[in-house]
C-alpha positions as CSV (number, residue, x, y, z in Angstrom):
1,M,-21.8,18.4,-13.7
2,A,-20.5,15.9,-9.9
3,Q,-19.8,19.4,-7.4
4,R,-16.8,19.7,-5.3
5,I,-17.6,19.8,-1.6
6,P,-16.6,23.9,-0.6
7,E,-14.0,25.0,1.2
8,A,-15.7,25.4,4.3
9,V,-16.9,21.7,4.8
10,I,-13.4,20.7,4.1
11,E,-11.8,23.2,6.4
12,N,-14.8,22.3,8.6
13,V,-14.4,19.1,8.7
14,R,-10.6,18.7,8.8
15,S,-10.6,21.0,12.2
16,Q,-12.3,19.6,13.7
17,A,-10.7,15.9,13.3
18,N,-7.6,14.7,15.3
19,I,-5.5,12.1,12.7
20,L,-4.3,11.1,16.2
21,D,-7.8,9.7,16.7
22,V,-8.1,8.0,13.1
23,V,-4.8,6.7,12.0
24,G,-5.9,4.6,15.3
25,Q,-8.1,3.0,13.6
26,F,-6.2,1.4,11.3
27,V,-2.4,1.6,13.4
28,Q,-1.5,-0.1,17.0
29,L,0.2,3.9,18.4
30,Q,3.0,3.7,20.9
31,R,3.3,7.0,22.5
32,S,7.1,8.1,22.3
33,G,8.2,12.0,23.4
34,K,6.2,14.0,21.4
35,E,4.8,11.5,18.9
36,W,2.9,8.0,18.8
37,F,4.9,5.9,16.7
38,G,3.6,2.4,15.1
39,L,4.1,-0.3,12.8
40,C,4.1,1.5,8.9
41,P,0.4,0.3,7.4
42,F,1.8,1.1,3.7
43,H,4.8,-1.1,4.0
44,S,6.1,-4.7,5.7
45,E,8.6,-3.5,9.0
46,K,9.2,-5.3,12.0
47,T,9.7,-2.3,13.6
48,P,7.7,0.7,14.1
49,S,9.2,3.7,11.4
50,F,5.2,4.7,11.3
51,S,5.2,8.1,13.5
52,V,1.4,10.3,13.8
53,N,2.3,14.1,15.6
54,E,-1.3,14.7,16.9
55,Q,0.3,18.5,17.7
56,K,0.8,18.9,14.1
57,Q,-1.6,16.7,12.8
58,F,0.9,14.8,10.6
59,F,1.5,11.3,9.3
60,H,5.0,10.5,8.8
61,C,7.0,7.0,8.0
62,F,10.8,7.4,8.4
63,S,11.4,3.8,6.2
64,C,8.9,4.7,3.1
65,N,8.8,8.2,3.2
66,R,4.9,8.6,2.9
67,G,3.8,11.6,4.9
68,G,0.8,13.6,4.5
69,N,-2.1,14.9,6.9
70,V,-5.7,13.1,7.7
71,F,-6.4,13.7,4.2
72,S,-3.7,11.6,2.3
73,F,-3.6,9.0,5.0
74,L,-6.9,8.1,3.9
75,M,-6.4,8.0,0.4
76,E,-3.0,6.3,0.8
77,L,-4.8,3.4,2.8
78,E,-7.7,3.2,1.4
79,D,-7.4,4.5,-2.2
80,L,-10.0,7.1,-1.9
81,S,-10.2,11.2,-3.7
82,F,-9.7,14.0,-2.0
83,P,-13.5,14.2,-1.7
84,E,-14.1,10.5,-0.6
85,A,-11.2,11.0,2.1
86,V,-13.2,14.1,4.2
87,Y,-16.3,11.7,3.8
88,R,-15.0,9.6,5.2
89,V,-12.6,11.4,7.9
90,A,-16.2,12.8,8.6
91,E,-17.5,9.0,9.2
92,L,-15.1,7.7,11.3
93,E,-14.6,11.0,13.7
94,N,-19.0,11.5,14.0
95,I,-18.8,14.7,11.7
96,D,-21.8,16.1,10.8
97,I,-21.9,16.3,6.8
98,D,-24.5,17.6,4.6
99,Q,-25.3,13.9,2.3
100,Q,-24.9,16.4,-0.2
101,Y,-21.3,15.8,0.0
102,S,-20.7,12.0,0.2
103,P,-19.0,10.4,-2.7
104,Q,-21.9,9.7,-4.9
105,N,-22.0,13.4,-5.1
106,T,-18.7,14.7,-5.7
107,A,-16.4,14.5,-8.0
108,S,-14.1,17.3,-9.0
109,T,-13.8,18.2,-12.6
110,E,-10.6,18.0,-12.8
111,Q,-11.0,14.2,-11.0
112,E,-13.5,13.7,-14.2
113,N,-11.2,15.3,-16.6
114,S,-8.2,14.1,-15.6
115,E,-6.4,10.9,-17.1
116,N,-7.2,8.5,-14.6
117,G,-11.0,9.6,-15.1
118,Q,-11.2,8.9,-18.1
119,L,-9.4,5.9,-18.3
120,K,-12.6,4.7,-15.4
121,H,-14.5,5.2,-17.7
122,L,-13.0,3.3,-19.9
123,Y,-13.1,0.1,-18.1
124,Q,-16.7,0.3,-16.4
125,T,-18.3,1.5,-20.0
126,A,-16.4,-2.1,-20.9
127,A,-18.0,-3.5,-17.7
128,E,-21.3,-2.5,-18.2
129,L,-21.1,-4.0,-22.4
130,Y,-19.5,-7.1,-21.2
131,H,-22.4,-7.6,-19.1
132,Y,-25.1,-6.6,-21.1
133,I,-23.4,-9.3,-23.7
134,L,-23.0,-11.6,-21.0
135,M,-27.1,-11.3,-19.3
136,Q,-28.9,-10.0,-22.8
137,T,-27.8,-11.2,-26.2
138,K,-27.9,-15.1,-27.4
139,I,-23.5,-14.7,-28.1
140,G,-23.5,-15.0,-24.4
141,Q,-26.3,-17.9,-23.7
142,P,-23.2,-20.2,-23.7
143,A,-21.2,-18.5,-21.0
144,L,-24.0,-17.6,-18.6
145,D,-24.6,-21.3,-18.9
146,Y,-21.3,-22.0,-17.6
147,L,-21.7,-19.7,-14.8
148,H,-25.3,-21.5,-14.4
149,Q,-23.1,-24.8,-14.6
150,R,-20.2,-23.3,-12.8
151,G,-23.1,-22.6,-9.7
152,L,-23.8,-19.6,-10.0
153,D,-26.7,-17.0,-10.1
154,D,-28.0,-14.1,-11.7
155,A,-28.4,-12.2,-8.3
156,L,-24.8,-12.9,-8.0
157,I,-24.0,-12.3,-11.8
158,D,-25.9,-9.5,-11.0
159,E,-24.5,-8.3,-8.3
160,F,-20.5,-8.8,-9.5
161,N,-21.1,-7.2,-13.0
162,L,-19.9,-10.2,-14.3
163,G,-20.1,-10.4,-18.7
164,F,-18.7,-11.9,-21.2
165,A,-16.4,-10.3,-24.4
166,P,-17.6,-12.6,-27.4
167,E,-15.1,-14.0,-30.2
168,Q,-16.0,-10.8,-32.2
169,K,-13.9,-8.1,-31.5
170,I,-16.1,-5.6,-30.2
171,L,-14.5,-2.9,-27.9
172,A,-12.8,-0.8,-29.7
173,E,-15.8,-0.2,-33.3
174,Y,-17.9,0.1,-30.1
175,F,-15.3,3.0,-28.4
176,S,-14.8,4.7,-31.3
177,S,-18.6,5.0,-32.4
178,H,-19.5,6.9,-29.0
179,Q,-16.9,8.8,-29.2
180,L,-14.8,7.4,-26.1
181,G,-11.6,8.0,-25.5
182,D,-8.4,8.9,-28.6
183,Y,-5.9,6.7,-29.9
184,Q,-3.4,7.4,-27.5
185,L,-6.1,6.8,-24.4
186,H,-6.7,3.4,-25.6
187,R,-3.7,2.7,-26.0
188,K,-3.0,3.5,-22.5
189,S,-6.5,1.5,-21.1
190,G,-4.4,-2.4,-21.5
191,L,-7.4,-3.0,-22.8
192,F,-6.3,-3.7,-26.6
193,I,-3.6,-4.7,-27.9
194,E,-2.3,-2.6,-30.5
195,K,-0.4,-4.6,-34.3
196,N,2.4,-4.7,-36.1
197,D,0.6,-1.6,-38.1
198,G,-0.4,0.4,-34.9
199,T,-4.2,-0.3,-35.0
200,L,-6.1,-1.9,-32.2
201,T,-7.1,-4.8,-31.3
202,D,-8.8,-6.2,-28.1
203,R,-7.4,-8.1,-25.8
204,F,-10.3,-10.0,-24.8
205,F,-12.6,-12.6,-26.2
206,N,-14.2,-15.3,-25.6
207,R,-13.7,-15.2,-21.9
208,V,-15.6,-14.4,-19.0
209,M,-14.8,-11.2,-17.5
210,F,-14.7,-11.0,-14.4
211,P,-14.3,-7.0,-13.4
212,L,-11.6,-6.6,-11.7
213,R,-12.4,-3.2,-8.9
214,N,-10.1,-1.0,-6.5
215,A,-10.8,-0.9,-3.0
216,S,-13.2,2.2,-4.0
217,G,-15.1,0.0,-5.9
218,Q,-13.9,1.1,-9.0
219,T,-13.4,-1.1,-12.0
220,I,-9.4,-0.7,-13.1
221,A,-9.0,-4.3,-14.7
222,F,-10.1,-7.3,-15.6
223,S,-9.5,-10.4,-15.5
224,G,-10.7,-13.3,-18.2
225,R,-11.3,-16.6,-18.4
226,A,-11.1,-19.3,-21.3
227,L,-14.5,-20.0,-22.3
228,V,-12.9,-23.0,-24.5
229,R,-9.4,-24.2,-23.4
230,D,-6.9,-23.9,-25.7
231,E,-3.2,-25.3,-24.9
232,R,-1.7,-21.8,-26.6
233,T,-3.4,-19.6,-24.6
234,P,-3.8,-19.8,-20.6
235,K,-6.9,-19.9,-19.0
236,Y,-6.9,-16.8,-16.9
237,L,-5.3,-13.8,-19.2
238,N,-5.3,-10.5,-16.5
239,S,-5.6,-7.1,-17.9
240,P,-1.9,-5.5,-18.3
241,E,-0.6,-3.3,-15.6
242,T,-1.3,0.2,-16.0
243,V,-1.5,3.2,-14.1
244,L,-4.9,1.7,-12.2
245,F,-3.8,-1.3,-11.6
246,N,-1.2,-3.5,-9.7
247,K,-1.6,-6.5,-9.6
248,G,-0.1,-7.2,-6.5
249,R,-1.8,-4.5,-4.7
250,L,-5.1,-4.8,-5.7
251,L,-7.2,-8.0,-3.9
252,F,-10.9,-9.5,-5.9
253,N,-14.2,-8.3,-3.8
254,F,-11.8,-6.1,-1.2
255,D,-14.8,-3.2,-2.2
256,K,-16.9,-5.6,-1.4
257,A,-15.6,-7.5,2.1
258,K,-13.8,-4.4,3.9
259,R,-17.1,-2.8,5.7
260,L,-17.8,-6.9,7.1
261,I,-13.5,-7.2,7.8
262,R,-13.7,-4.6,9.3
263,K,-16.2,-5.4,12.0
264,S,-15.6,-8.7,12.4
265,G,-12.0,-8.5,12.6
266,Q,-12.1,-11.6,10.3
267,V,-11.6,-11.7,6.7
268,F,-11.0,-15.4,4.5
269,L,-7.8,-15.7,2.1
270,F,-8.9,-17.8,-0.8
271,E,-7.3,-19.0,-3.9
272,G,-9.2,-17.3,-6.7
273,F,-12.4,-16.0,-7.6
274,M,-14.9,-18.7,-8.3
275,D,-13.7,-19.3,-4.9
276,V,-14.4,-15.5,-2.9
277,L,-17.8,-15.9,-5.5
278,A,-18.9,-19.5,-4.3
279,A,-18.1,-18.3,-0.4
280,Y,-20.4,-15.4,-1.4
281,Q,-23.3,-17.4,-2.5
282,A,-23.0,-19.7,0.3
283,G,-23.3,-16.5,2.9
284,I,-20.0,-16.0,3.7
285,T,-19.0,-12.7,2.1
286,N,-16.2,-11.2,4.1
287,G,-13.4,-13.3,1.6
288,I,-10.8,-12.1,-0.8
289,A,-8.8,-13.4,-3.5
290,S,-4.8,-12.1,-4.1
291,M,-4.9,-12.1,-8.0
292,G,-3.4,-15.8,-9.4
293,T,-0.4,-15.0,-7.8
294,S,1.0,-15.9,-3.9
295,L,0.3,-13.2,-1.8
296,T,2.0,-10.1,-1.8
297,D,2.9,-7.6,1.2
298,E,0.9,-4.3,-0.8
299,Q,-1.7,-7.1,-0.5
300,I,-0.8,-7.5,3.3
301,Y,-1.4,-4.3,4.7
302,L,-4.6,-3.9,2.6
303,L,-5.6,-6.4,5.0
304,R,-4.2,-4.9,8.3
305,P,-6.1,-2.2,9.4
306,I,-9.0,-3.6,9.6
307,A,-7.7,-7.3,9.6
308,K,-7.2,-9.2,13.4
309,E,-7.4,-13.3,12.2
310,V,-7.3,-14.6,8.5
311,L,-8.5,-17.4,7.5
312,I,-6.5,-19.5,5.1
313,C,-8.9,-21.7,3.0
314,Y,-6.9,-22.7,-0.7
315,D,-7.5,-25.9,-2.3
316,G,-7.1,-29.2,-0.5
317,D,-4.5,-30.1,-3.3
318,D,-0.1,-30.6,-2.9
319,P,-0.6,-27.2,-4.5
320,G,-3.0,-25.2,-2.1
321,Q,-1.0,-26.9,1.1
322,E,2.2,-25.2,-0.8
323,A,0.3,-21.9,-1.3
324,T,-1.1,-21.9,2.4
325,K,2.6,-22.8,4.0
326,R,3.9,-19.6,2.1
327,A,0.0,-17.7,3.4
328,I,1.3,-18.1,6.4
329,T,5.0,-17.3,6.6
330,L,4.0,-14.2,4.7
331,L,1.6,-13.3,7.4
332,N,3.4,-14.2,10.5
333,E,6.2,-11.8,9.3
334,A,3.7,-9.1,9.1
335,G,2.5,-10.1,13.1
336,H,-0.1,-8.4,13.8
337,F,-2.4,-11.2,12.8
338,T,-4.3,-14.2,14.5
339,V,-3.7,-17.0,11.3
340,K,-5.4,-19.7,11.1
341,T,-6.1,-22.4,8.4
342,V,-9.3,-24.1,7.1
343,A,-9.1,-28.1,6.0
344,L,-11.0,-29.4,3.1
345,P,-12.5,-32.5,3.1
346,E,-11.7,-35.0,0.0
347,K,-8.6,-32.4,-1.4
348,L,-11.3,-30.1,-2.8
349,D,-11.3,-26.7,-3.1
350,P,-13.5,-24.1,-1.6
351,D,-15.8,-23.6,-5.3
352,E,-15.8,-28.0,-5.6
353,F,-16.9,-27.9,-2.1
354,V,-20.0,-25.8,-2.4
355,R,-21.1,-27.2,-5.7
356,K,-20.4,-30.9,-4.0
357,Y,-22.1,-30.5,-1.0
358,G,-23.8,-27.3,-1.0
359,A,-23.8,-23.5,1.1
360,Q,-25.0,-25.1,4.7
361,A,-22.7,-27.5,4.9
362,F,-19.5,-25.2,3.8
363,Q,-20.8,-22.6,5.6
364,K,-20.5,-25.4,8.6
365,N,-16.5,-26.8,8.1
366,C,-15.0,-22.6,7.9
367,Q,-16.2,-22.9,11.0
368,E,-16.0,-25.9,12.3
369,N,-12.5,-27.2,10.5
370,Q,-10.6,-24.4,11.0
371,I,-7.2,-25.2,12.6
372,T,-4.2,-23.4,14.3
373,V,-1.1,-23.4,12.3
374,L,0.4,-25.6,14.3
375,E,-1.9,-28.3,13.7
376,F,-2.0,-27.1,9.7
377,Y,2.3,-27.7,10.0
378,L,1.9,-31.0,11.8
379,E,0.4,-32.8,8.7
380,Y,2.0,-30.4,6.6
381,F,6.0,-31.3,7.1
382,K,4.7,-35.2,7.6
383,K,4.8,-34.9,3.5
384,G,7.4,-37.1,1.5
385,R,8.8,-38.2,5.0
386,N,9.2,-41.5,6.2
387,L,8.6,-41.3,9.9
388,Q,9.6,-45.2,10.0
389,T,13.1,-44.0,10.7
390,E,15.3,-42.1,13.5
391,S,16.6,-39.3,11.0
392,G,12.9,-39.0,9.6
393,Q,11.8,-38.6,12.9
394,L,14.4,-36.0,14.0
395,A,14.2,-33.7,11.4
396,Y,9.8,-34.0,11.7
397,I,9.6,-33.2,15.3
398,T,13.0,-30.2,14.2
399,D,10.3,-29.1,11.6
400,V,7.7,-28.3,13.7
401,L,10.1,-27.5,16.9
402,S,10.7,-24.5,14.8
403,Q,7.4,-23.3,13.7
404,A,6.6,-23.9,17.9
405,A,9.1,-21.3,18.3
406,E,7.7,-18.2,16.3
407,V,4.7,-18.7,18.7
408,D,3.8,-16.4,21.4
409,D,0.8,-18.5,21.8
410,D,1.4,-20.6,24.9
411,L,-1.4,-23.3,24.6
412,Q,-1.2,-24.0,21.2
413,V,2.4,-24.5,22.1
414,E,0.9,-27.2,24.7
415,L,-1.3,-29.3,22.2
416,T,1.7,-29.4,19.9
417,L,4.1,-30.8,22.7
418,T,1.8,-33.3,24.0
419,K,0.8,-34.4,20.8
420,L,4.3,-34.8,19.1
421,A,5.8,-36.7,23.2
422,R,2.4,-38.7,22.6
423,E,2.9,-39.8,18.8
424,F,6.8,-40.7,19.4
425,A,7.0,-42.0,22.3
426,L,9.5,-38.2,23.7
427,D,9.4,-37.4,27.1
428,K,7.8,-33.9,27.3
429,A,10.5,-32.0,28.8
430,S,13.4,-33.0,26.5
431,L,10.7,-31.6,23.7
432,A,10.4,-28.4,25.8
433,S,14.1,-28.2,26.3
434,Q,15.2,-28.0,23.1
435,L,12.2,-25.5,22.6
436,R,13.4,-22.9,24.2
437,V,17.2,-22.8,22.5
438,L,15.1,-22.7,19.4
439,K,13.1,-19.2,20.9
440,Q,16.5,-17.8,22.3
441,E,17.3,-17.9,19.0
442,A,15.0,-17.3,17.1
443,G,15.0,-14.3,19.9
444,S,18.1,-13.4,19.1
445,Q,17.9,-12.7,15.4
446,R,14.7,-10.8,16.4
447,A,16.9,-8.3,18.5
448,K,19.6,-8.1,15.7
449,A,16.6,-7.1,12.5
450,Q,15.7,-4.5,15.7
451,L,19.3,-3.4,15.8
452,E,19.6,-2.9,11.7
453,S,15.9,-1.3,11.4
454,P,14.8,1.6,9.9
455,L,14.0,3.3,13.0
456,V,17.1,2.8,14.4
457,K,18.6,4.4,12.2
458,V,16.1,7.6,12.5
459,T,16.5,8.3,16.2
460,N,20.7,8.9,15.5
461,A,20.1,12.3,13.7
462,E,20.2,12.5,10.1
463,H,22.7,14.1,8.2
464,Y,22.3,16.6,6.4
465,S,25.1,19.1,5.0
466,K,25.4,22.9,7.0
467,V,23.1,24.7,3.7
468,E,21.0,21.6,4.2
469,L,20.6,21.7,7.4
470,A,20.4,25.7,7.2
471,Q,17.2,25.4,4.6
472,R,15.5,23.0,6.0
473,T,15.1,25.0,9.4
474,L,14.8,27.9,8.0
475,I,12.3,26.8,6.2
476,H,10.2,25.3,9.7
477,Y,10.6,29.6,11.4
478,L,9.3,30.7,8.7
479,L,6.1,28.4,9.2
480,N,5.9,28.3,12.7
481,E,7.4,31.0,13.9
482,P,5.1,34.8,12.7
483,N,7.8,36.6,13.9
484,A,10.5,34.3,11.1
485,Y,8.5,35.0,8.9
486,L,7.9,38.9,8.3
487,Y,11.9,39.5,8.9
488,V,12.7,37.2,5.9
489,A,9.8,38.9,3.9
490,N,10.9,42.3,4.5
491,L,14.8,41.2,3.0
492,P,13.5,41.8,-0.4
493,S,16.6,40.4,-2.3
494,F,16.8,36.9,-0.5
495,Q,16.2,33.5,-1.7
496,F,16.8,29.6,-1.1
497,E,19.8,28.4,-4.1
498,N,17.5,24.5,-4.0
499,V,14.2,25.3,-6.4
500,D,12.6,22.7,-3.6
501,Y,13.3,25.1,-0.8
502,Q,12.6,28.5,-3.1
503,A,9.8,27.1,-4.3
504,L,8.0,26.4,-1.1
505,Y,8.5,29.3,0.1
506,L,7.1,31.1,-2.4
507,L,4.1,28.8,-1.5
508,I,4.3,29.9,2.0
509,Q,4.3,33.4,1.2
510,G,1.1,32.6,-0.7
511,Y,-0.7,31.1,1.8
512,F,0.1,33.3,4.5
513,S,-1.8,36.0,2.8
514,K,-4.8,33.5,2.1
515,Y,-4.7,32.5,6.1
516,Q,-3.6,34.1,9.2
517,T,-2.2,31.8,11.0
518,Y,0.5,28.3,9.8
519,I,-2.5,25.0,10.4
520,G,-0.3,22.2,8.4
521,G,-3.2,19.6,7.9
522,Q,-4.3,23.6,5.8
523,F,-0.9,23.8,4.8
524,L,-0.8,20.7,2.8
525,D,-3.5,20.9,1.0
526,Y,-2.6,24.3,0.1
527,L,0.9,22.8,-1.3
528,G,-0.9,20.1,-3.7
529,D,2.5,18.7,-5.4
530,E,3.3,16.0,-3.5
531,N,7.3,16.1,-4.1
532,L,6.4,18.8,-2.0
533,K,4.1,17.6,0.9
534,K,6.8,15.1,1.8
535,L,9.2,17.8,2.2
536,V,7.3,19.6,4.5
537,V,6.3,17.0,6.2
538,S,9.8,15.0,6.7
539,I,11.2,18.7,8.0
540,E,7.8,19.5,10.6
541,M,8.8,15.4,11.9
542,E,12.3,16.7,13.1
543,D,13.2,18.7,16.5
544,Y,15.1,22.2,16.2
545,G,14.8,23.1,19.5
546,A,13.8,26.3,20.5
547,Y,14.0,29.7,18.4
548,S,16.1,32.2,18.9
549,E,16.6,35.3,16.5
550,E,20.6,34.7,16.3
551,E,20.0,31.0,14.9
552,L,17.3,32.5,12.5
553,K,20.1,35.1,10.6
554,D,23.5,32.2,10.7
555,C,20.8,30.0,8.3
556,I,20.1,33.2,6.7
557,Y,23.8,34.1,6.4
558,V,24.7,30.1,5.6
559,I,22.2,30.8,2.4
560,D,23.3,34.0,1.5
561,N,26.8,33.1,1.6
562,E,27.9,28.8,1.0
563,A,25.1,27.7,-0.5
564,P,26.8,29.9,-3.9
565,L,29.7,28.6,-3.1
566,D,28.6,24.9,-2.8
567,T,26.9,25.2,-5.9
568,R,30.5,27.0,-7.4
569,L,32.4,24.1,-6.2
570,V,30.0,21.4,-7.7
571,S,30.6,22.6,-11.1
572,V,34.1,23.3,-11.1
573,K,34.6,19.8,-9.6
574,R,32.4,18.4,-12.5
575,E,33.8,20.8,-15.3
576,L,37.6,19.4,-13.3
577,E,36.9,16.2,-14.4
578,Q,35.7,16.6,-17.4
579,A,39.2,17.8,-18.3
580,K,40.8,15.3,-16.6
581,R,39.7,12.3,-18.9
582,Q,40.6,14.6,-21.8
583,N,43.7,15.3,-21.0
584,E,43.5,19.1,-21.2
585,P,46.7,20.2,-18.8
586,T,46.4,23.9,-18.7
587,K,42.6,23.6,-18.4
588,I,43.3,20.8,-15.5
589,M,45.8,23.3,-13.3
590,E,43.3,26.7,-13.9
591,L,40.5,24.5,-12.6
592,T,42.1,23.0,-9.7
593,T,43.2,26.9,-8.9
594,Q,39.8,28.0,-8.9
595,Y,39.1,25.2,-7.0
596,I,41.5,25.5,-4.7
597,E,40.3,29.3,-3.9
598,L,36.9,28.9,-3.8
599,V,37.2,25.4,-0.8
600,K,39.7,28.5,1.2
601,L,36.8,31.6,0.3
602,K,34.4,28.4,1.9
603,Q,37.0,28.0,5.1
604,T,36.8,32.1,5.2
605,V,33.2,32.8,5.3
606,A,32.8,29.3,7.7
607,D,34.8,31.1,10.0
608,D,33.3,34.9,9.5
609,N,29.8,33.0,10.5
610,R,31.0,31.4,14.0
């Protein structure tokens, strides 16, 4: 059985690691007061709302509300388990850790026996079965011949664990005979289709199988290509979305490519699996592809922490060029990247190019035929236009200049203006003047977007009710002020009105019975519950000013006296609304009187607390 990482080892890594150093390897951060801000790596944004507090060793995004410690940052970013994240932090921070605690050798029993763990085991088993059928059986020979004809050799097929799901539906029977999972687990896996009578049948049959792996290299889904084309069925069939698989968040080959991408800062973006495989066999191993759909923000943010330059190498035909334009737009909106495209001749796709001209020619083309975004648009905007007319020329030039207004590279813009002036016999100074106008308009729009950004809203103090603020402040004091904790601990009848804050209070008591000193990152791991972790991070990333015993007592008074009144007010108001709907005059009068009395009482309590 796989072993756990001992708590002493975890604590050694946590105590030596600095979250600022780790996050700084993935996010460009700038200091603002006590905290560091940058663009959130978990969602699309143009204005920083992602914050790192070095003192407390927390990160928090004020926009998407993700937050945690150094381990949870990498768990979210790279789709790692907790043991994998501990080992990864040790790697990034050059902290000595025994090889016995590497991801291959560690996993908790809970992880192995969890539903997600069981689903991953089903997918890995299915992948191995499909691969065996492809490589070792007669029924797999036609699929193997097909892959060989497409230029893939056995070594590459083995490396990517490609397989074949035969016409005979064998997976359900195989799982049953080997006692792998129960009916409900099979239903949730997405590997089967449920018939009207409730029985399960294989989802994939007569298809070449491409295992889809998460960032950690675990198979979590499949894409199956029909071996025999049938107009009634799709060419590619993907697994349905499950708890493991979301096609908008997965990049094919990301697990293998990410190390080289991080090292080189460069990634090739292809349209399909076969393009990635052809490029991989041709020696370009830092290539990835989206899941048969347009590139998504989530996929871009997988690349953002590790890639600086994106080379789009989509098909050379018209649909490929449209897809290239969409990808350029999304990547530019995300910022951060230098974006180029790779021009392929004869409207070929990468797979076709490799098969026609060979691996060496493909590598050479990818290095020598890189063109800038503006070079791409100089050709793209000519499609479907009559450039022999003034209106056609004017529309074309305006479109190119609009794109140039979004580009910060002065040399690239200068070359573009020169080309336009030469091609249409125009005064370059006039073009530059028009470009300045467009840049000003673009700048105004960006400034407006910044004023409406999440960070600007966050920097204006969040508005909590008096009771809510008292509870948040008291939790902060309990964690950070030993005298406050001792004072409240000696109030035997005290409790929070809100169940989440009360749960936190009980866990704080448990934590201090085990540890003498509050360490933020350690406390988050002690909590376990994700919602409580987010609550603690959001509390701890706020400024509560200097601690005073008077402020502490005020918080307790509000919680003891005003919180119950608030709860009663909500309850009476709800009953009053129901009485009005049911037209009960006597009850309406009674409840209205109760409500008014409670409001007066609350005001009296508030006055007493002044």
